[in-house]
C-alpha positions as CSV (number, residue, x, y, z in Angstrom):
1,X,91.4,144.4,124.6
2,X,95.2,143.9,124.4
3,X,96.5,140.4,124.2
4,X,99.2,139.2,126.6
5,X,102.5,138.6,124.8
6,X,103.1,135.0,123.7
7,X,105.7,133.0,125.5
8,X,108.3,131.6,123.1
9,X,108.3,128.0,122.3
10,X,110.7,125.8,124.2
11,X,114.0,125.2,122.4
12,X,113.5,121.5,121.9
13,X,110.1,122.1,120.2
14,X,111.8,124.6,117.9
15,X,114.5,122.1,117.2
16,X,112.0,119.4,116.3
17,X,109.9,121.7,114.2
18,X,112.9,122.9,112.3
19,X,113.9,119.3,111.4
20,X,110.3,118.4,110.6
21,X,110.3,121.3,108.1
22,X,113.5,120.1,106.5
23,X,112.3,116.6,106.2
24,X,108.9,117.7,104.8
25,X,110.7,119.9,102.2
26,X,112.8,116.9,101.2
27,X,109.7,114.8,100.8
28,X,108.0,117.4,98.6
29,X,111.1,117.7,96.5
30,X,111.3,113.9,96.0
31,X,107.6,113.8,95.1
32,X,108.0,116.6,92.6
33,X,111.0,114.9,91.1
34,X,109.1,111.6,90.9
35,X,106.2,113.3,89.1
36,X,108.5,115.4,86.8
37,X,110.5,112.3,85.6
38,X,107.4,110.0,85.6
39,X,109.4,107.5,87.6
40,X,108.0,104.0,87.0
41,X,104.9,105.5,85.3
42,X,103.8,107.0,88.6
43,X,102.6,110.3,87.1
44,X,100.4,108.4,84.6
45,X,99.0,106.2,87.4
46,X,98.2,109.1,89.7
47,X,96.6,111.4,87.2
48,X,95.0,108.6,85.2
49,X,93.1,107.3,88.2
50,X,89.5,108.4,89.0
51,X,90.6,110.3,92.1
52,X,93.5,112.2,90.7
53,X,93.8,115.1,93.1
54,X,93.1,112.9,96.1
55,X,95.7,110.4,94.9
56,X,98.3,113.1,94.5
57,X,97.5,114.6,97.9
58,X,97.8,111.2,99.6
59,X,101.1,110.6,97.8
60,X,102.6,113.9,99.1
61,X,101.1,113.4,102.5
62,X,102.8,110.0,102.8
63,X,106.2,111.4,101.7
64,X,105.9,114.4,104.1
65,X,105.1,112.2,107.0
66,X,107.8,109.7,106.2
67,X,110.6,112.1,105.5
68,X,109.6,114.5,108.3
69,X,109.6,111.6,110.8
70,X,113.0,110.4,109.6
71,X,114.5,113.8,109.9
72,X,113.1,114.3,113.4
73,X,114.2,110.9,114.5
74,X,117.7,111.3,113.2
75,X,118.0,114.7,114.9
76,X,116.9,113.3,118.2
77,X,119.3,110.4,118.0
78,X,122.1,112.8,117.1
79,X,121.5,114.8,120.3
80,X,123.6,112.4,122.5
81,X,126.8,112.7,120.5
82,X,129.7,114.4,122.2
83,X,130.8,117.5,120.4
84,X,134.6,117.9,120.0
């Protein structure tokens, strides 16, 4: 049976998803930089704990949620600006 073609996503949803992806990428980049430089002994703390992979996953999840939300919020607030 053939599927019906999908309707494209509304432009505002695409706009938000694009900014979410940029913010999430920035969060992952910051997390990798923190682990690579062992900022404040964070790498030793994360990998030295009993739940190493879970601690790292939660660390990155927090960064992705935070930076993604900030990027989306900034994008929405910037919508009302007049363009010259």
